[in-house]
TIRO-2110 file (N, C-alpha, C; in Angstrom, 1 decimal):
// TIRO-2110
0.8, -1.2, 0.0, N, 1, A
0.0, 0.0, 0.0, CA, 1, A
0.9, 1.2, 0.0, C, 1, A
0.7, 2.1, -1.0, N, 2, A
1.5, 3.3, -1.0, CA, 2, A
0.9, 4.4, -0.1, C, 2, A
1.8, 5.2, 0.5, N, 3, A
1.4, 6.2, 1.4, CA, 3, A
2.5, 7.2, 1.6, C, 3, A
2.2, 8.5, 1.5, N, 4, A
3.1, 9.5, 1.8, CA, 4, A
3.4, 9.5, 3.3, C, 4, A
4.6, 10.0, 3.7, N, 5, A
5.0, 9.9, 5.1, CA, 5, A
5.8, 11.2, 5.5, C, 5, A
5.7, 11.6, 6.8, N, 6, A
6.6, 12.7, 7.2, CA, 6, A
8.0, 12.3, 7.2, C, 6, A
8.9, 13.1, 6.7, N, 7, A
10.3, 12.9, 6.6, CA, 7, A
11.0, 14.2, 7.1, C, 7, A
12.0, 14.1, 7.9, N, 8, A
12.7, 15.3, 8.4, CA, 8, A
14.2, 15.2, 8.0, C, 8, A
14.7, 16.3, 7.4, N, 9, A
16.1, 16.5, 7.1, CA, 9, A
16.6, 17.6, 8.0, C, 9, A
17.9, 17.6, 8.4, N, 10, A
18.5, 18.5, 9.3, CA, 10, A
18.4, 20.0, 8.7, C, 10, A
17.9, 20.9, 9.5, N, 11, A
17.8, 22.3, 9.2, CA, 11, A
18.9, 23.0, 10.0, C, 11, A
19.9, 23.6, 9.3, N, 12, A
20.9, 24.3, 10.1, CA, 12, A
20.6, 25.7, 10.4, C, 12, A
19.7, 26.3, 9.7, N, 13, A
19.2, 27.7, 10.1, CA, 13, A
17.9, 27.9, 9.5, C, 13, A
17.1, 28.7, 10.2, N, 14, A
15.7, 29.0, 9.8, CA, 14, A
15.4, 30.5, 10.1, C, 14, A
14.9, 31.2, 9.1, N, 15, A
14.6, 32.6, 9.2, CA, 15, A
13.3, 33.0, 8.5, C, 15, A
12.5, 33.8, 9.2, N, 16, A
11.3, 34.3, 8.5, CA, 16, A
11.7, 35.6, 7.9, C, 16, A
11.7, 35.6, 6.5, N, 17, A
12.3, 36.7, 5.8, CA, 17, A
11.2, 37.7, 5.4, C, 17, A
9.9, 37.4, 5.5, N, 18, A
8.9, 38.3, 5.1, CA, 18, A
7.6, 37.9, 5.8, C, 18, A
6.8, 38.9, 6.3, N, 19, A
5.5, 38.7, 7.0, CA, 19, A
4.4, 39.3, 6.1, C, 19, A
3.3, 38.6, 6.0, N, 20, A
2.2, 39.1, 5.3, CA, 20, A
0.9, 38.9, 6.0, C, 20, A
-0.2, 39.4, 5.5, N, 21, A
-1.5, 39.3, 6.1, CA, 21, A
-2.0, 37.9, 6.2, C, 21, A
-1.8, 37.1, 5.1, N, 22, A
-2.4, 35.8, 5.0, CA, 22, A
-1.3, 34.7, 5.1, C, 22, A
-0.1, 35.0, 4.6, N, 23, A
1.0, 34.0, 4.6, CA, 23, A
2.3, 34.8, 4.8, C, 23, A
3.4, 34.0, 5.2, N, 24, A
4.7, 34.5, 5.4, CA, 24, A
5.7, 33.8, 4.4, C, 24, A
6.9, 34.3, 4.4, N, 25, A
8.0, 33.7, 3.6, CA, 25, A
9.1, 33.3, 4.5, C, 25, A
9.6, 32.0, 4.4, N, 26, A
10.6, 31.5, 5.3, CA, 26, A
11.8, 31.1, 4.4, C, 26, A
13.0, 31.1, 5.0, N, 27, A
14.2, 30.6, 4.4, CA, 27, A
14.9, 29.6, 5.3, C, 27, A
15.1, 28.4, 4.8, N, 28, A
15.8, 27.4, 5.5, CA, 28, A
17.1, 27.0, 4.8, C, 28, A
18.1, 26.7, 5.6, N, 29, A
19.3, 26.0, 5.1, CA, 29, A
19.2, 24.6, 5.6, C, 29, A
19.1, 23.6, 4.6, N, 30, A
18.8, 22.3, 5.0, CA, 30, A
19.7, 21.3, 4.3, C, 30, A
20.2, 20.3, 5.0, N, 31, A
21.1, 19.3, 4.5, CA, 31, A
20.2, 18.2, 3.9, C, 31, A
20.2, 18.2, 2.5, N, 32, A
19.4, 17.2, 1.8, CA, 32, A
20.2, 15.9, 1.4, C, 32, A
21.6, 16.1, 1.4, N, 33, A
22.5, 15.0, 1.2, CA, 33, A
23.5, 14.9, 2.2, C, 33, A
23.6, 13.9, 3.0, N, 34, A
24.5, 13.8, 4.1, CA, 34, A
25.9, 13.9, 3.6, C, 34, A
26.7, 14.8, 4.3, N, 35, A
28.1, 15.0, 4.0, CA, 35, A
28.3, 16.2, 3.1, C, 35, A
27.2, 16.7, 2.5, N, 36, A
27.3, 17.9, 1.6, CA, 36, A
26.8, 19.1, 2.3, C, 36, A
27.2, 20.3, 1.8, N, 37, A
26.8, 21.6, 2.3, CA, 37, A
25.2, 21.7, 2.3, C, 37, A
24.7, 22.5, 3.2, N, 38, A
23.2, 22.8, 3.2, CA, 38, A
22.8, 23.5, 1.9, C, 38, A
21.6, 23.3, 1.5, N, 39, A
21.0, 24.1, 0.3, CA, 39, A
20.0, 25.0, 0.9, C, 39, A
19.8, 26.1, 0.2, N, 40, A
18.8, 27.1, 0.6, CA, 40, A
17.5, 26.8, 0.0, C, 40, A
16.4, 26.9, 0.8, N, 41, A
15.1, 26.6, 0.3, CA, 41, A
14.2, 27.8, 0.9, C, 41, A
13.5, 28.5, 0.0, N, 42, A
12.5, 29.5, 0.4, CA, 42, A
11.1, 28.9, 0.1, C, 42, A
10.2, 29.2, 1.0, N, 43, A
8.8, 28.6, 0.9, CA, 43, A
7.8, 29.5, 1.6, C, 43, A
6.6, 29.5, 1.1, N, 44, A
5.5, 30.2, 1.8, CA, 44, A
5.0, 29.4, 3.0, C, 44, A
5.0, 30.1, 4.1, N, 45, A
4.5, 29.5, 5.4, CA, 45, A
3.0, 29.9, 5.5, C, 45, A
2.2, 28.9, 5.4, N, 46, A
0.7, 29.1, 5.2, CA, 46, A
0.0, 28.4, 6.4, C, 46, A
-1.1, 28.9, 6.8, N, 47, A
-1.9, 28.4, 7.9, CA, 47, A
-2.7, 27.1, 7.6, C, 47, A
-2.9, 26.9, 6.3, N, 48, A
-3.7, 25.7, 5.9, CA, 48, A
-5.1, 26.2, 5.6, C, 48, A
-5.9, 25.3, 4.9, N, 49, A
-7.2, 25.7, 4.5, CA, 49, A
-8.1, 24.4, 4.4, C, 49, A
-9.4, 24.7, 4.3, N, 50, A
-10.4, 23.7, 4.0, CA, 50, A
-11.3, 24.1, 2.9, C, 50, A
-11.9, 23.1, 2.2, N, 51, A
-12.8, 23.4, 1.1, CA, 51, A
-13.9, 22.3, 1.3, C, 51, A
-15.0, 22.6, 0.6, N, 52, A
-16.2, 21.8, 0.8, CA, 52, A
-16.9, 21.5, -0.5, C, 52, A
-17.2, 20.3, -0.8, N, 53, A
-18.1, 19.9, -1.9, CA, 53, A
-19.5, 19.7, -1.3, C, 53, A
-20.4, 20.7, -1.6, N, 54, A
-21.7, 20.6, -1.1, CA, 54, A
-22.5, 19.8, -2.1, C, 54, A
-23.0, 18.7, -1.7, N, 55, A
-23.6, 17.7, -2.7, CA, 55, A
-25.1, 17.5, -2.3, C, 55, A
-25.9, 17.5, -3.4, N, 56, A
-27.4, 17.2, -3.2, CA, 56, A
-27.9, 16.2, -4.3, C, 56, A
-28.8, 15.4, -3.9, N, 57, A
-29.5, 14.6, -4.8, CA, 57, A
-30.7, 15.3, -5.4, C, 57, A
-31.0, 15.1, -6.7, N, 58, A
-32.1, 15.7, -7.3, CA, 58, A
-32.8, 14.7, -8.1, C, 58, A
-34.0, 15.0, -8.7, N, 59, A
-34.8, 14.1, -9.5, CA, 59, A
-34.0, 13.6, -10.7, C, 59, A
-33.1, 14.5, -11.2, N, 60, A
-32.4, 14.1, -12.4, CA, 60, A
-31.1, 13.4, -12.1, C, 60, A
-30.1, 14.2, -11.7, N, 61, A
-28.8, 13.6, -11.3, CA, 61, A
-28.2, 14.4, -10.1, C, 61, A
-27.2, 13.9, -9.5, N, 62, A
-26.6, 14.7, -8.3, CA, 62, A
-26.0, 16.0, -8.8, C, 62, A
-26.1, 17.0, -7.9, N, 63, A
-25.6, 18.3, -8.2, CA, 63, A
-24.6, 18.7, -7.0, C, 63, A
-23.7, 19.6, -7.4, N, 64, A
-22.8, 20.2, -6.4, CA, 64, A
-22.9, 21.8, -6.5, C, 64, A
-22.6, 22.4, -5.4, N, 65, A
-22.6, 23.9, -5.4, CA, 65, A
-21.3, 24.5, -5.8, C, 65, A
-21.3, 25.4, -6.7, N, 66, A
-20.1, 26.2, -7.0, CA, 66, A
-20.3, 27.6, -6.8, C, 66, A
-19.3, 28.3, -6.4, N, 67, A
-19.3, 29.8, -6.1, CA, 67, A
-18.3, 30.5, -7.0, C, 67, A
-18.6, 31.7, -7.5, N, 68, A
-17.7, 32.4, -8.3, CA, 68, A
-16.9, 33.4, -7.4, C, 68, A
-15.6, 33.6, -7.7, N, 69, A
-14.8, 34.5, -7.0, CA, 69, A
-13.7, 35.1, -7.8, C, 69, A
-13.5, 36.4, -7.8, N, 70, A
-12.4, 37.1, -8.5, CA, 70, A
-11.1, 36.8, -7.8, C, 70, A
-10.1, 36.3, -8.5, N, 71, A
-8.8, 36.0, -8.0, CA, 71, A
-7.8, 36.9, -8.7, C, 71, A
-7.4, 37.9, -7.9, N, 72, A
-6.5, 39.0, -8.5, CA, 72, A
-5.2, 38.5, -9.1, C, 72, A
-4.5, 37.6, -8.4, N, 73, A
-3.2, 37.2, -8.9, CA, 73, A
-3.2, 36.6, -10.3, C, 73, A
-4.3, 35.9, -10.6, N, 74, A
-4.4, 35.3, -12.0, CA, 74, A
-5.4, 36.1, -12.9, C, 74, A
-5.9, 37.2, -12.4, N, 75, A
-6.8, 38.1, -13.2, CA, 75, A
-7.9, 37.3, -13.8, C, 75, A
-8.6, 36.6, -13.0, N, 76, A
-9.7, 35.8, -13.5, CA, 76, A
-10.8, 35.6, -12.4, C, 76, A
-12.0, 35.4, -12.8, N, 77, A
-13.1, 35.0, -12.0, CA, 77, A
-13.3, 33.5, -12.1, C, 77, A
-13.1, 32.8, -11.1, N, 78, A
-13.1, 31.3, -11.1, CA, 78, A
-14.4, 30.8, -10.5, C, 78, A
-14.8, 29.6, -11.0, N, 79, A
-15.8, 28.8, -10.3, CA, 79, A
-15.1, 27.9, -9.4, C, 79, A
-15.5, 28.0, -8.1, N, 80, A
-14.8, 27.2, -7.0, CA, 80, A
-15.8, 26.5, -6.2, C, 80, A
-15.3, 25.6, -5.3, N, 81, A
-16.1, 25.1, -4.2, CA, 81, A
-15.9, 26.0, -3.0, C, 81, A
-16.8, 26.2, -2.1, N, 82, A
-16.6, 27.0, -0.9, CA, 82, A
-15.3, 26.6, -0.2, C, 82, A
-14.6, 27.5, 0.3, N, 83, A
-13.3, 27.2, 0.9, CA, 83, A
-12.8, 28.4, 1.8, C, 83, A
-11.9, 28.2, 2.7, N, 84, A
-11.4, 29.2, 3.5, CA, 84, A
-10.2, 28.8, 4.4, C, 84, A
-9.6, 29.7, 5.1, N, 85, A
-8.4, 29.5, 5.8, CA, 85, A
-8.7, 28.9, 7.2, C, 85, A
-7.7, 28.1, 7.7, N, 86, A
-7.8, 27.7, 9.1, CA, 86, A
-7.1, 28.7, 10.0, C, 86, A
-7.8, 29.8, 10.1, N, 87, A
-7.3, 31.0, 10.8, CA, 87, A
-8.1, 31.5, 12.0, C, 87, A
-9.0, 30.6, 12.5, N, 88, A
-9.7, 31.0, 13.7, CA, 88, A
-9.2, 30.1, 14.8, C, 88, A
-8.7, 30.7, 15.8, N, 89, A
-8.1, 29.9, 16.9, CA, 89, A
-9.2, 29.0, 17.6, C, 89, A
-8.8, 27.8, 17.8, N, 90, A
-9.7, 26.8, 18.5, CA, 90, A
-10.6, 26.1, 17.6, C, 90, A
-10.8, 26.5, 16.4, N, 91, A
-11.6, 25.7, 15.4, CA, 91, A
-11.0, 24.5, 15.0, C, 91, A
-11.7, 23.4, 14.9, N, 92, A
-11.3, 22.2, 14.3, CA, 92, A
-11.5, 22.4, 12.8, C, 92, A
-10.8, 21.5, 11.9, N, 93, A
-11.0, 21.7, 10.5, CA, 93, A
-12.4, 21.5, 10.1, C, 93, A
-13.2, 20.6, 10.6, N, 94, A
-14.6, 20.4, 10.2, CA, 94, A
-15.4, 21.6, 10.7, C, 94, A
-15.1, 22.2, 11.8, N, 95, A
-15.8, 23.4, 12.2, CA, 95, A
-15.5, 24.6, 11.3, C, 95, A
-14.3, 24.7, 10.9, N, 96, A
-13.9, 25.7, 9.9, CA, 96, A
-14.7, 25.5, 8.6, C, 96, A
-14.8, 24.3, 8.2, N, 97, A
-15.6, 24.0, 6.9, CA, 97, A
-17.0, 24.3, 7.1, C, 97, A
-17.6, 24.0, 8.2, N, 98, A
-19.0, 24.4, 8.5, CA, 98, A
-19.2, 25.9, 8.4, C, 98, A
-18.2, 26.6, 9.0, N, 99, A
-18.3, 28.1, 9.0, CA, 99, A
-18.2, 28.6, 7.5, C, 99, A
-17.3, 28.1, 6.8, N, 100, A
-17.1, 28.5, 5.4, CA, 100, A
-18.3, 28.2, 4.5, C, 100, A
-18.9, 27.1, 4.7, N, 101, A
-20.1, 26.7, 3.9, CA, 101, A
-21.2, 27.7, 4.2, C, 101, A
-21.3, 28.1, 5.4, N, 102, A
-22.3, 29.1, 5.8, CA, 102, A
-22.0, 30.5, 5.2, C, 102, A
-20.7, 30.9, 5.4, N, 103, A
-20.3, 32.2, 4.9, CA, 103, A
-20.4, 32.4, 3.4, C, 103, A
-19.9, 31.3, 2.6, N, 104, A
-19.8, 31.5, 1.2, CA, 104, A
-20.9, 30.9, 0.4, C, 104, A
-21.7, 30.0, 0.9, N, 105, A
-22.7, 29.3, 0.1, CA, 105, A
-24.1, 29.4, 0.7, C, 105, A
-24.3, 30.0, 1.9, N, 106, A
-25.6, 30.1, 2.6, CA, 106, A
-26.2, 28.8, 2.8, C, 106, A
-25.3, 27.8, 3.2, N, 107, A
-25.8, 26.4, 3.4, CA, 107, A
-25.3, 25.9, 4.7, C, 107, A
-26.0, 25.0, 5.3, N, 108, A
-25.5, 24.1, 6.4, CA, 108, A
-25.7, 22.7, 6.0, C, 108, A
-25.0, 21.8, 6.7, N, 109, A
-25.1, 20.3, 6.3, CA, 109, A
-25.2, 19.5, 7.5, C, 109, A
-25.9, 18.4, 7.5, N, 110, A
-26.0, 17.5, 8.6, CA, 110, A
-25.0, 16.3, 8.5, C, 110, A
-24.5, 16.0, 7.4, N, 111, A
-23.6, 14.9, 7.2, CA, 111, A
-22.3, 15.4, 6.6, C, 111, A
-21.2, 15.1, 7.3, N, 112, A
-19.9, 15.5, 6.9, CA, 112, A
-18.9, 14.3, 6.8, C, 112, A
-18.1, 14.3, 5.8, N, 113, A
-17.0, 13.3, 5.7, CA, 113, A
-15.8, 14.0, 5.1, C, 113, A
-14.6, 13.4, 5.3, N, 114, A
-13.4, 13.8, 4.7, CA, 114, A
-13.4, 13.2, 3.3, C, 114, A
-13.2, 14.0, 2.3, N, 115, A
-13.2, 13.5, 0.9, CA, 115, A
-11.8, 13.3, 0.4, C, 115, A
-10.9, 14.3, 0.5, N, 116, A
-9.5, 14.1, 0.0, CA, 116, A
-8.7, 15.2, 0.7, C, 116, A
-7.4, 14.9, 0.8, N, 117, A
-6.4, 15.9, 1.3, CA, 117, A
-5.3, 16.1, 0.3, C, 117, A
-4.7, 17.3, 0.3, N, 118, A
-3.6, 17.5, -0.6, CA, 118, A
-2.8, 18.7, -0.2, C, 118, A
-1.5, 18.8, -0.6, N, 119, A
-0.7, 20.0, -0.5, CA, 119, A
-0.8, 20.8, -1.8, C, 119, A
-1.2, 22.1, -1.6, N, 120, A
-1.4, 22.9, -2.8, CA, 120, A
-0.2, 23.0, -3.7, C, 120, A
0.9, 23.3, -3.1, N, 121, A
2.2, 23.5, -3.9, CA, 121, A
3.3, 23.0, -3.0, C, 121, A
3.5, 21.7, -2.9, N, 122, A
4.5, 21.1, -1.9, CA, 122, A
5.9, 21.5, -2.2, C, 122, A
6.3, 22.0, -3.4, N, 123, A
7.6, 22.5, -3.6, CA, 123, A
7.9, 23.9, -3.2, C, 123, A
6.8, 24.6, -2.8, N, 124, A
7.0, 26.1, -2.5, CA, 124, A
6.1, 26.6, -1.4, C, 124, A
5.3, 25.8, -0.8, N, 125, A
4.3, 26.3, 0.2, CA, 125, A
4.0, 25.1, 1.2, C, 125, A
3.8, 25.5, 2.5, N, 126, A
3.4, 24.6, 3.5, CA, 126, A
1.9, 24.3, 3.5, C, 126, A
1.1, 25.0, 2.6, N, 127, A
-0.3, 24.9, 2.7, CA, 127, A
-0.8, 23.5, 2.5, C, 127, A
-1.5, 23.0, 3.5, N, 128, A
-2.2, 21.7, 3.5, CA, 128, A
-3.7, 22.0, 3.4, C, 128, A
-4.4, 21.3, 2.5, N, 129, A
-5.8, 21.6, 2.3, CA, 129, A
-6.6, 20.3, 2.4, C, 129, A
-7.7, 20.3, 3.1, N, 130, A
-8.6, 19.2, 3.3, CA, 130, A
-9.9, 19.6, 2.6, C, 130, A
-10.4, 18.7, 1.8, N, 131, A
-11.7, 18.9, 1.2, CA, 131, A
-12.7, 17.9, 1.8, C, 131, A
-13.8, 18.5, 2.3, N, 132, A
-14.9, 17.8, 3.0, CA, 132, A
-16.0, 17.6, 2.0, C, 132, A
-16.7, 16.5, 2.2, N, 133, A
-18.0, 16.2, 1.5, CA, 133, A
-19.1, 16.6, 2.5, C, 133, A
-20.0, 17.5, 2.1, N, 134, A
-21.1, 17.9, 2.9, CA, 134, A
-22.4, 17.5, 2.2, C, 134, A
-23.3, 16.7, 2.9, N, 135, A
-24.5, 16.2, 2.4, CA, 135, A
-25.7, 16.5, 3.4, C, 135, A
-26.9, 16.2, 3.0, N, 136, A
-28.1, 16.6, 3.8, CA, 136, A
-28.1, 18.1, 4.1, C, 136, A
-28.1, 18.8, 3.0, N, 137, A
-28.0, 20.3, 3.0, CA, 137, A
-29.3, 21.0, 3.4, C, 137, A
-29.1, 22.2, 4.0, N, 138, A
-30.2, 23.1, 4.3, CA, 138, A
-29.8, 24.5, 4.0, C, 138, A
-30.8, 25.3, 3.4, N, 139, A
-30.5, 26.7, 3.1, CA, 139, A
-30.6, 27.5, 4.4, C, 139, A
-29.7, 28.4, 4.5, N, 140, A
-29.6, 29.3, 5.7, CA, 140, A
-30.7, 30.4, 5.5, C, 140, A
-31.6, 30.6, 6.5, N, 141, A
-32.6, 31.6, 6.3, CA, 141, A
-31.9, 33.0, 6.0, C, 141, A
-32.6, 33.8, 5.2, N, 142, A
-32.0, 35.0, 4.8, CA, 142, A
-31.5, 35.9, 6.0, C, 142, A
-32.3, 35.9, 7.0, N, 143, A
-31.9, 36.8, 8.2, CA, 143, A
-30.7, 36.3, 8.9, C, 143, A
-30.3, 35.0, 8.7, N, 144, A
-29.1, 34.5, 9.4, CA, 144, A
-27.9, 34.4, 8.5, C, 144, A
-28.0, 34.9, 7.3, N, 145, A
-26.9, 34.7, 6.3, CA, 145, A
-25.7, 35.6, 6.7, C, 145, A
-24.5, 35.2, 6.3, N, 146, A
-23.3, 36.0, 6.5, CA, 146, A
-23.3, 37.1, 5.5, C, 146, A
-22.8, 38.3, 6.0, N, 147, A
-22.7, 39.5, 5.1, CA, 147, A
-21.3, 39.5, 4.6, C, 147, A
-21.2, 39.2, 3.3, N, 148, A
-19.8, 39.1, 2.6, CA, 148, A
-19.3, 40.5, 2.2, C, 148, A
-18.0, 40.6, 2.1, N, 149, A
-17.4, 41.9, 1.8, CA, 149, A
-16.3, 41.7, 0.8, C, 149, A
-15.7, 42.8, 0.3, N, 150, A
-14.6, 42.8, -0.7, CA, 150, A
-15.0, 41.9, -1.9, C, 150, A
-14.1, 41.1, -2.4, N, 151, A
-14.4, 40.3, -3.6, CA, 151, A
-15.5, 39.3, -3.3, C, 151, A
-15.7, 38.9, -2.1, N, 152, A
-16.7, 37.9, -1.8, CA, 152, A
-18.1, 38.5, -1.9, C, 152, A
-18.2, 39.8, -1.8, N, 153, A
-19.6, 40.4, -1.9, CA, 153, A
-20.2, 40.2, -3.3, C, 153, A
-19.4, 39.9, -4.3, N, 154, A
-20.0, 39.6, -5.6, CA, 154, A
-20.1, 38.1, -5.9, C, 154, A
-19.9, 37.3, -4.9, N, 155, A
-20.1, 35.9, -5.1, CA, 155, A
-21.4, 35.5, -5.7, C, 155, A
-21.4, 34.5, -6.6, N, 156, A
-22.7, 33.9, -7.1, CA, 156, A
-22.6, 32.4, -6.8, C, 156, A
-23.7, 31.9, -6.4, N, 157, A
-23.7, 30.4, -6.1, CA, 157, A
-24.6, 29.8, -7.2, C, 157, A
-24.2, 28.7, -7.8, N, 158, A
-25.0, 27.9, -8.7, CA, 158, A
-24.9, 26.4, -8.4, C, 158, A
-25.9, 25.7, -8.8, N, 159, A
-25.9, 24.3, -8.7, CA, 159, A
-25.6, 23.6, -10.1, C, 159, A
-24.6, 22.8, -10.1, N, 160, A
-24.2, 22.2, -11.3, CA, 160, A
-24.3, 20.6, -11.3, C, 160, A
-24.8, 20.0, -12.3, N, 161, A
-24.8, 18.5, -12.3, CA, 161, A
-23.4, 18.0, -12.1, C, 161, A
-23.2, 17.0, -11.4, N, 162, A
-21.9, 16.4, -11.1, CA, 162, A
-21.2, 16.0, -12.4, C, 162, A
-21.9, 15.4, -13.3, N, 163, A
-21.3, 15.0, -14.6, CA, 163, A
-20.9, 16.2, -15.4, C, 163, A
-21.7, 17.3, -15.4, N, 164, A
-21.3, 18.5, -16.1, CA, 164, A
-20.0, 19.1, -15.5, C, 164, A
-19.9, 19.1, -14.2, N, 165, A
-18.7, 19.6, -13.5, CA, 165, A
-17.5, 18.8, -13.9, C, 165, A
-17.6, 17.5, -14.0, N, 166, A
-16.5, 16.6, -14.4, CA, 166, A
-16.1, 17.0, -15.8, C, 166, A
-17.1, 17.1, -16.7, N, 167, A
-16.8, 17.5, -18.1, CA, 167, A
-16.1, 18.8, -18.2, C, 167, A
-16.5, 19.8, -17.3, N, 168, A
-15.8, 21.1, -17.4, CA, 168, A
-14.4, 21.0, -16.9, C, 168, A
-14.1, 20.1, -16.0, N, 169, A
-12.7, 19.9, -15.6, CA, 169, A
-11.9, 19.4, -16.7, C, 169, A
-12.4, 18.3, -17.4, N, 170, A
-11.6, 17.7, -18.5, CA, 170, A
-11.5, 18.6, -19.7, C, 170, A
-12.5, 19.5, -19.9, N, 171, A
-12.4, 20.4, -21.0, CA, 171, A
-11.6, 21.6, -20.8, C, 171, A
-11.0, 21.8, -19.5, N, 172, A
-10.2, 22.9, -19.2, CA, 172, A
-10.9, 24.2, -18.9, C, 172, A
-12.2, 24.0, -18.5, N, 173, A
-13.0, 25.2, -18.2, CA, 173, A
-13.0, 25.6, -16.8, C, 173, A
-12.5, 24.7, -15.9, N, 174, A
-12.4, 25.0, -14.5, CA, 174, A
-10.9, 24.9, -14.1, C, 174, A
-10.4, 25.9, -13.3, N, 175, A
-9.0, 26.0, -13.0, CA, 175, A
-8.7, 26.0, -11.5, C, 175, A
-9.6, 26.3, -10.6, N, 176, A
-9.4, 26.3, -9.2, CA, 176, A
-9.0, 24.9, -8.7, C, 176, A
-7.8, 24.8, -8.1, N, 177, A
-7.4, 23.4, -7.7, CA, 177, A
-8.3, 22.6, -6.8, C, 177, A
-8.9, 23.3, -5.8, N, 178, A
-9.8, 22.6, -4.9, CA, 178, A
-11.0, 22.2, -5.6, C, 178, A
-11.5, 23.0, -6.6, N, 179, A
-12.7, 22.6, -7.4, CA, 179, A
-12.3, 21.3, -8.2, C, 179, A
-11.2, 21.4, -8.9, N, 180, A
-10.8, 20.3, -9.8, CA, 180, A
-10.6, 19.0, -9.0, C, 180, A
-9.9, 19.1, -7.9, N, 181, A
-9.6, 17.9, -7.0, CA, 181, A
-11.0, 17.4, -6.4, C, 181, A
-11.7, 18.4, -5.9, N, 182, A
-13.0, 18.0, -5.2, CA, 182, A
-14.0, 17.4, -6.1, C, 182, A
-14.1, 17.9, -7.3, N, 183, A
-15.1, 17.4, -8.3, CA, 183, A
-14.7, 16.0, -8.7, C, 183, A
-13.5, 15.8, -9.1, N, 184, A
-13.1, 14.4, -9.5, CA, 184, A
-13.1, 13.4, -8.4, C, 184, A
-12.8, 13.8, -7.1, N, 185, A
-12.9, 12.9, -6.0, CA, 185, A
-14.3, 12.6, -5.7, C, 185, A
-15.2, 13.6, -5.8, N, 186, A
-16.6, 13.3, -5.6, CA, 186, A
-17.2, 12.3, -6.6, C, 186, A
-16.8, 12.5, -7.9, N, 187, A
-17.3, 11.6, -8.9, CA, 187, A
-16.8, 10.2, -8.6, C, 187, A
-15.5, 10.0, -8.2, N, 188, A
-15.0, 8.7, -7.8, CA, 188, A
-15.7, 8.1, -6.6, C, 188, A
-15.9, 8.9, -5.6, N, 189, A
-16.6, 8.4, -4.4, CA, 189, A
-18.0, 8.0, -4.7, C, 189, A
-18.7, 8.8, -5.5, N, 190, A
-20.1, 8.5, -5.9, CA, 190, A
-20.2, 7.1, -6.6, C, 190, A
-19.2, 6.9, -7.5, N, 191, A
-19.2, 5.6, -8.2, CA, 191, A
-19.0, 4.4, -7.2, C, 191, A
-18.3, 4.7, -6.1, N, 192, A
-18.0, 3.7, -5.1, CA, 192, A
-19.1, 3.7, -4.0, C, 192, A
-20.2, 4.4, -4.2, N, 193, A
-21.3, 4.4, -3.2, CA, 193, A
-20.8, 5.0, -1.9, C, 193, A
-19.9, 5.9, -1.9, N, 194, A
-19.3, 6.6, -0.8, CA, 194, A
-18.6, 5.8, 0.2, C, 194, A
-18.2, 4.5, -0.2, N, 195, A
-17.5, 3.6, 0.8, CA, 195, A
-16.1, 4.1, 1.0, C, 195, A
-15.5, 5.0, 0.2, N, 196, A
-14.2, 5.4, 0.4, CA, 196, A
-14.0, 6.7, 1.2, C, 196, A
-15.1, 7.3, 1.5, N, 197, A
-14.9, 8.6, 2.3, CA, 197, A
-14.6, 8.3, 3.7, C, 197, A
-13.9, 9.2, 4.4, N, 198, A
-13.4, 9.0, 5.7, CA, 198, A
-14.1, 9.9, 6.7, C, 198, A
-13.9, 9.6, 8.0, N, 199, A
-14.5, 10.4, 9.1, CA, 199, A
-14.0, 11.9, 9.0, C, 199, A
-14.8, 12.8, 9.4, N, 200, A
-14.4, 14.2, 9.3, CA, 200, A
-13.2, 14.6, 10.1, C, 200, A
-12.9, 13.8, 11.1, N, 201, A
-11.7, 14.0, 11.9, CA, 201, A
-10.6, 13.0, 11.6, C, 201, A
-10.5, 12.4, 10.4, N, 202, A
-9.6, 11.4, 10.0, CA, 202, A
-8.2, 12.0, 10.1, C, 202, A
-7.1, 11.2, 10.4, N, 203, A
-5.7, 11.7, 10.4, CA, 203, A
-5.4, 12.4, 9.1, C, 203, A
-4.6, 13.5, 9.3, N, 204, A
-4.3, 14.4, 8.2, CA, 204, A
-2.8, 14.7, 8.2, C, 204, A
-2.1, 14.4, 7.1, N, 205, A
-0.7, 14.6, 6.9, CA, 205, A
-0.5, 16.1, 6.6, C, 205, A
-0.1, 16.9, 7.6, N, 206, A
0.1, 18.3, 7.4, CA, 206, A
1.5, 18.7, 7.6, C, 206, A
1.9, 19.8, 7.0, N, 207, A
3.3, 20.3, 7.2, CA, 207, A
3.5, 20.8, 8.6, C, 207, A
4.7, 20.4, 9.2, N, 208, A
5.0, 20.9, 10.6, CA, 208, A
5.5, 22.4, 10.5, C, 208, A
5.8, 22.9, 9.3, N, 209, A
6.3, 24.2, 9.1, CA, 209, A
5.2, 25.3, 8.8, C, 209, A
4.0, 24.9, 9.1, N, 210, A
2.9, 25.9, 8.8, CA, 210, A
3.0, 27.1, 9.6, C, 210, A
2.2, 28.1, 9.2, N, 211, A
2.3, 29.4, 9.8, CA, 211, A
1.9, 29.4, 11.2, C, 211, A
END
């Protein structure tokens, strides 16, 4: 059975070279080959994040919720699954996911599972991301909805048939990594009758160098 594992190499020096609002930049001198001089590695120190595939059954075929968001670094408005940072002290990952689903999609869910985990850019960032599967959904009453601001104030939520979302991934029409990973993982889990999904608090391989 193949599985990634934590591995530690000797770090001879560590320095935080830049601080930002959402992430920082670190510089490590690390010995990657025993007996040779350390190499310099720069990477983004990130707090980690969660994302949510909100899934519902319909009379036709299963649907998932997508939200639109402007992403300035890539100068594009992307269709994404709800997501957010693990930046609230004391929140568990599933609690963060529940909050983000409420904030970004005006939804709550009674059934939660871990769908898939990944490192967004393991060669350059510590960001670990867990995608949850949320089912048995309920609309949040208008009076109880989160008031979004900045780019999120223009968010649009749509329901997309799962098969159409998969086709959009393969056709190159969707580019957000959590959406791509989450859609394909959901399609795979659906074909397996959800037998492969994990508990919401399942073990999670995360970077020890996070923010």
